[in-house]
C-alpha positions in Angstrom: -20.3 157.9 -80.8 -18.4 155.9 -78.0 -15.5 157.0 -75.8 -13.1 155.5 -77.3 -13.8 155.4 -80.9 -11.6 154.7 -83.4 -8.8 153.7 -80.5 -6.3 150.9 -79.5 -5.7 150.3 -76.2 -3.8 147.9 -74.1 -5.3 146.2 -71.1 -2.6 144.4 -68.7 -4.0 141.9 -66.5 -7.4 142.0 -69.0 -8.2 138.4 -68.4 -9.8 138.8 -65.3 -11.3 141.4 -61.9 -10.6 145.0 -63.2 -8.6 144.2 -66.4 -11.7 142.5 -67.8 -14.3 144.8 -66.7 -12.0 147.2 -68.0 -11.5 146.1 -71.9 -15.4 145.6 -71.8 -16.3 148.9 -71.2 -13.3 149.8 -73.7 -15.0 147.8 -76.3 -18.1 149.0 -75.5 -17.1 152.1 -75.9 -15.3 152.0 -79.5 -11.8 150.7 -79.1 -9.9 147.9 -79.9 -8.7 146.1 -76.9 -5.3 143.8 -76.6 -6.0 141.6 -73.8 -2.6 141.2 -72.1 -2.1 138.4 -69.9 -0.2 135.9 -68.9 -4.0 133.8 -68.3 -4.5 132.4 -71.4 -7.3 130.9 -70.9 -8.9 133.8 -69.2 -7.6 136.3 -72.1 -8.4 134.8 -74.9 -12.0 134.0 -73.1 -12.2 137.6 -73.0 -10.8 138.7 -76.1 -13.9 135.6 -77.5 -16.1 137.5 -75.6 -15.2 140.9 -77.5 -15.5 139.6 -81.0 -13.7 141.5 -83.3 -12.8 144.2 -81.0 -10.4 142.0 -78.6 -7.4 140.2 -79.5 -5.7 138.1 -76.6 -1.5 138.9 -76.2 0.5 136.4 -73.8 2.6 138.5 -71.7 4.5 138.4 -68.2 4.3 142.3 -67.6 7.8 141.7 -65.3 9.6 140.3 -67.9 10.6 143.6 -70.5 10.8 141.7 -74.1 7.8 140.6 -73.6 6.2 144.1 -72.7 8.5 145.3 -75.5 6.7 143.0 -78.1 3.4 143.4 -76.5 3.7 147.1 -77.6 5.0 145.7 -81.3 2.2 144.0 -81.6 -0.6 146.8 -81.0 1.3 149.0 -83.4 1.9 146.7 -85.7 -1.6 145.2 -86.0 -3.2 148.4 -85.9 -1.6 151.6 -86.7 -1.3 153.4 -83.2 -1.5 153.0 -79.3 -4.0 155.6 -78.0 -4.1 154.2 -74.4 -2.3 151.8 -72.1 -4.0 150.2 -68.2 -1.3 149.2 -66.5 -3.3 147.1 -64.4 -1.4 143.7 -63.6 -0.4 142.7 -60.2 1.2 139.6 -57.8 1.1 140.3 -54.5 2.5 138.5 -51.6 2.0 138.7 -48.0 3.7 138.7 -44.2 5.2 141.7 -42.4 8.0 142.9 -42.9 10.7 140.5 -41.1 8.6 137.6 -42.3 8.4 138.6 -45.9 9.7 136.1 -48.3 12.3 137.8 -50.3 11.3 135.7 -53.0 7.9 137.4 -52.6 8.8 140.7 -52.5 10.9 140.3 -55.6 8.2 139.0 -57.4 5.5 141.8 -55.9 7.8 144.6 -56.9 8.7 142.7 -60.8 4.9 142.1 -61.6 3.1 145.4 -59.5 5.2 148.5 -60.0 8.6 147.1 -62.2 5.4 146.0 -64.7 4.3 149.4 -64.8 7.4 150.9 -65.4 8.3 149.1 -68.6 4.6 149.6 -70.2 5.1 153.1 -69.9 8.8 152.4 -70.5 7.9 151.2 -74.4 4.4 152.9 -75.0 5.2 156.2 -74.1 8.1 156.8 -77.1 5.0 155.1 -79.5 2.4 158.2 -77.7 5.4 160.4 -78.5 5.8 159.9 -81.9 1.8 159.3 -82.7 1.3 162.9 -81.5 -0.4 162.0 -78.4 -2.0 159.4 -76.0 -3.7 158.3 -72.2 -1.7 156.1 -69.6 -4.1 154.9 -66.7 -2.3 152.7 -63.7 -3.4 150.6 -61.2 -2.5 152.0 -57.5 -4.0 151.5 -54.6 -5.4 153.0 -51.5 -2.8 150.6 -50.3 -0.1 153.3 -52.4 -1.3 156.1 -50.1 -0.8 154.6 -46.6 0.3 151.0 -44.7 -1.7 147.6 -44.0 -0.5 145.4 -41.5 1.1 142.3 -43.3 1.2 143.9 -46.7 4.4 145.4 -46.8 5.4 144.5 -50.1 2.0 145.4 -52.2 2.1 148.9 -50.0 6.2 149.9 -51.2 4.7 148.7 -54.8 1.7 150.4 -55.1 3.1 153.3 -53.9 5.8 153.4 -56.0 3.0 153.1 -58.6 1.2 156.4 -57.3 4.9 158.3 -57.7 5.5 156.8 -60.8 2.0 157.8 -62.6 3.1 161.5 -60.7 6.6 161.7 -62.7 5.9 160.3 -66.0 2.8 162.9 -66.1 5.2 166.2 -65.8 7.4 164.7 -68.0 4.8 164.0 -70.7 2.7 166.5 -69.9 3.4 168.6 -72.9 3.6 165.8 -75.4 0.3 165.4 -75.8 0.1 162.0 -73.1 -1.9 162.4 -70.0 -0.7 159.9 -67.3 -3.3 159.3 -64.4 -3.8 156.2 -61.8 -6.8 154.6 -59.6 -6.6 154.1 -56.5 -9.3 151.4 -55.1 -10.3 149.9 -51.9 -10.7 146.5 -52.0 -13.0 145.1 -55.5 -15.2 141.9 -55.1 -12.5 140.3 -57.5 -11.5 136.5 -57.4 -7.9 137.1 -55.6 -9.7 139.4 -53.1 -12.6 137.3 -52.2 -9.9 133.7 -52.5 -7.9 135.8 -49.9 -11.1 136.3 -47.5 -12.1 132.9 -47.7 -9.0 131.7 -46.8 -9.0 133.2 -43.7 -8.8 131.6 -40.4 -12.6 132.5 -39.6 -14.3 133.7 -43.1 -17.1 135.3 -41.8 -15.4 137.5 -39.8 -13.0 138.7 -42.5 -16.0 139.0 -44.7 -17.4 141.1 -42.0 -14.8 143.3 -41.4 -13.7 144.2 -45.0 -17.7 145.4 -45.3 -17.0 147.5 -42.2 -13.9 148.8 -43.4 -16.0 149.9 -46.5 -18.0 153.1 -45.3 -21.0 152.6 -47.6 -20.9 149.1 -46.3 -19.9 146.8 -49.5 -16.5 146.1 -51.5 -16.6 148.1 -54.6 -17.5 146.0 -58.2 -14.8 145.5 -61.3 -16.9 147.4 -63.1 -17.2 150.2 -61.1 -13.5 150.9 -60.8 -13.9 150.8 -64.6 -16.2 153.3 -65.3 -12.7 155.7 -63.6 -10.4 154.0 -66.3 -12.7 155.2 -68.8 -13.1 158.3 -67.4 -9.2 158.9 -67.7 -8.5 157.0 -70.7 -10.8 159.4 -72.9 -11.3 162.9 -73.3 -14.4 163.6 -70.6 -10.3 164.1 -68.1 -8.8 166.3 -70.5 -7.7 168.5 -68.0 -6.5 165.6 -66.1 -2.8 164.9 -65.5 -0.7 163.6 -62.6 -4.1 163.0 -61.0 -4.5 160.5 -58.3 -8.1 159.0 -58.4 -9.5 157.5 -55.3 -12.2 155.0 -55.5 -13.1 153.0 -52.7 -16.9 153.6 -50.8 -15.4 155.8 -48.7 -12.4 154.1 -46.5 -9.4 156.9 -47.0 -12.0 159.4 -45.4 -12.2 157.8 -42.7 -9.2 158.7 -39.7 -9.5 154.9 -37.8 -10.4 156.9 -34.8 -13.9 155.7 -32.7 -16.2 157.8 -33.4 -17.7 160.6 -30.6 -18.1 159.3 -27.7 -21.4 160.7 -27.3 -23.2 160.0 -30.7 
């Protein structure tokens, strides 16, 4: 028996990274998974890997009609929608006074509004069928600030409180809404960012030093948290913001005791 036997799930940003790892784990636990992404090559590859448990649906989560079509596709093909993992994101870099307007708008459109659209269209279906679960990918960058990442910080902070709001609104509808807050995860975008630094060796070193565990997380480790929040193992949890970051936010950032 799998934890998601006979469940129907959507994973946005499912063509790579955390989304792909989640789609694989959901399928292994018995779900049929709609892999939603703008990356047709990556999304189709994950769907093919999952066989009859995976299907790709091209979706730009920043476009409401496409998100609505994604949910309709799931329901028309499988008859219901049991869980949605709103995971797709986009970000740009720059301090507040230098971040481009276009970069800010796209980050908010994909990373925050995309989560809202996913819930906006999925929740009414879950109400009609009598329940469901939502797991949003937030970030520890939604719990604090990062230098040069104002758009991402704002978007992920919005995801955190949007999750809490939806949770209390739908708690008596047998729908649970939770979020996972990863630290730095060894996904292609993160590794590419570190490799593109002025000193890649120094960037990688600092990234590892920021994590008390001394390493970056793996997509599969976050997928296991998402599975927990999506299945009945977390039946009393809604509005929870679950940190999985190798200990980063447990640290004040201050230097250690000078005598130690």
